[in-house]
C-alpha positions as CSV (number, residue, x, y, z in Angstrom):
1,X,38.5,-16.3,46.7
2,X,40.1,-18.4,44.0
3,X,43.5,-17.9,41.9
4,X,42.9,-15.3,38.7
5,X,44.2,-16.9,35.2
6,X,45.5,-15.3,32.4
7,X,44.7,-17.3,29.4
8,X,44.1,-16.6,26.0
9,X,40.6,-15.4,24.0
10,X,40.4,-18.7,22.4
11,X,40.9,-20.5,25.9
12,X,38.6,-18.2,27.6
13,X,36.1,-18.9,25.7
14,X,36.2,-22.4,25.7
15,X,36.5,-22.2,29.6
16,X,33.1,-19.8,29.8
17,X,31.1,-22.0,27.5
18,X,30.7,-19.1,24.6
19,X,32.0,-18.1,21.4
20,X,35.5,-15.8,21.1
21,X,33.6,-13.3,20.1
22,X,31.4,-13.1,23.1
23,X,34.3,-13.0,25.0
24,X,35.8,-9.9,23.3
25,X,32.6,-7.9,23.7
26,X,32.9,-8.6,27.3
27,X,36.1,-7.0,27.1
28,X,34.7,-4.3,25.4
29,X,32.0,-3.6,27.7
30,X,34.9,-4.3,30.5
31,X,33.3,-6.7,32.5
32,X,36.1,-9.3,32.1
33,X,39.4,-7.8,32.6
34,X,42.2,-8.1,29.8
35,X,45.4,-6.8,28.7
36,X,47.6,-7.0,25.3
37,X,50.7,-9.3,26.0
38,X,54.0,-8.8,24.5
39,X,53.2,-11.1,21.9
40,X,50.3,-9.0,20.6
41,X,47.6,-11.2,21.9
42,X,44.9,-10.1,24.2
43,X,44.9,-12.4,27.1
44,X,42.1,-12.5,29.4
45,X,42.1,-13.0,33.5
46,X,39.7,-15.2,34.7
47,X,38.9,-16.3,38.3
48,X,39.5,-19.9,39.3
49,X,36.1,-20.3,41.7
50,X,35.8,-24.2,42.9
51,X,37.2,-25.5,40.1
52,X,35.9,-26.4,36.5
53,X,32.7,-27.5,35.9
54,X,30.8,-28.3,32.8
55,X,30.5,-24.5,31.4
56,X,34.0,-23.2,32.8
57,X,35.2,-22.1,35.2
58,X,32.3,-21.7,38.4
59,X,31.7,-22.6,41.6
60,X,27.9,-22.4,41.3
61,X,26.1,-26.2,40.6
62,X,23.2,-24.9,40.1
63,X,23.8,-22.6,37.5
64,X,24.2,-25.9,35.2
65,X,21.0,-27.7,36.2
66,X,19.6,-24.0,35.4
67,X,21.4,-23.6,31.9
68,X,20.5,-27.8,31.5
69,X,16.6,-27.3,32.3
70,X,17.2,-23.9,30.0
71,X,18.5,-26.7,27.2
72,X,16.3,-29.2,27.5
73,X,12.9,-26.4,27.5
74,X,14.9,-25.4,24.5
75,X,14.9,-28.0,22.4
76,X,11.2,-29.3,23.4
77,X,10.0,-25.8,22.4
78,X,12.0,-26.1,18.6
79,X,10.9,-29.8,18.4
80,X,7.0,-28.6,19.1
81,X,7.5,-25.8,16.8
82,X,9.4,-28.1,13.7
83,X,5.9,-30.4,14.4
84,X,3.4,-27.1,14.0
85,X,5.4,-26.3,11.0
86,X,4.9,-29.7,9.4
87,X,0.7,-29.6,10.3
88,X,0.7,-26.4,9.1
89,X,2.5,-27.2,5.7
90,X,0.3,-30.4,5.2
91,X,-2.8,-28.4,5.8
92,X,-1.8,-25.9,3.8
93,X,-1.4,-27.8,0.6
94,X,-4.2,-29.6,1.0
95,X,-6.1,-25.9,0.3
96,X,-6.4,-26.4,-3.0
97,X,-8.0,-29.9,-2.9
98,X,-11.2,-28.1,-1.2
99,X,-13.9,-27.1,-3.1
100,X,-17.6,-25.4,-2.7
101,X,-20.5,-27.7,-3.9
102,X,-21.5,-27.2,-6.9
103,X,-25.5,-27.0,-6.6
104,X,-25.5,-25.3,-3.2
105,X,-29.1,-23.8,-2.4
106,X,-29.2,-20.7,-1.1
107,X,-31.1,-20.9,1.6
108,X,-33.5,-24.3,2.9
109,X,-36.6,-22.5,2.8
110,X,-36.0,-21.8,-1.2
111,X,-35.3,-25.5,-2.4
112,X,-38.4,-26.1,-4.5
113,X,-39.5,-29.8,-4.5
114,X,-39.7,-30.3,-8.3
115,X,-36.8,-30.3,-10.2
116,X,-36.4,-27.7,-12.7
117,X,-34.9,-28.8,-16.2
118,X,-34.3,-24.9,-17.3
119,X,-30.2,-23.9,-17.0
120,X,-29.5,-20.7,-15.6
121,X,-28.9,-17.6,-17.2
122,X,-25.5,-17.4,-18.7
123,X,-25.0,-13.8,-16.3
124,X,-25.8,-16.0,-13.2
125,X,-23.4,-18.7,-14.2
126,X,-20.6,-16.5,-15.3
127,X,-21.2,-15.0,-11.7
128,X,-21.0,-17.6,-9.6
129,X,-18.1,-19.3,-11.9
130,X,-16.4,-16.0,-10.7
131,X,-17.0,-15.6,-7.2
132,X,-14.4,-17.8,-5.1
133,X,-15.5,-20.9,-3.4
134,X,-14.8,-19.0,0.2
135,X,-17.5,-16.5,-0.8
136,X,-20.3,-19.1,-2.6
137,X,-19.5,-21.3,0.8
138,X,-20.1,-17.7,3.2
139,X,-22.0,-16.4,1.4
140,X,-20.5,-12.8,1.3
């Protein structure tokens, strides 16, 4: 077993590689032994198990590898998320540019061979102009 060290909350946070608030929460939960010194400051007791590693006092190197792997995966996911947001923003900005064709026949069989010069009745023109483009395209 290693030696136990008495350190301040700030130093414990640095050694453990977490925030000062996280150390306070561990003290409140009772997972880190602590006491209040004569100067009124809270001190935490840390076990020195195998030397100082990248995140603090730990003896298990596989933990560091796992943490490094998880950090790498998290950064890759964040980058993918940023790229997805860029794509969505680009597509969303193009939506107003998309318009339905003006003279779309209702069905291929109903298209007449002869062009008609008579305009559509005003009620029909008004109805088509009020329908949204997706209703005209998908026929709802």
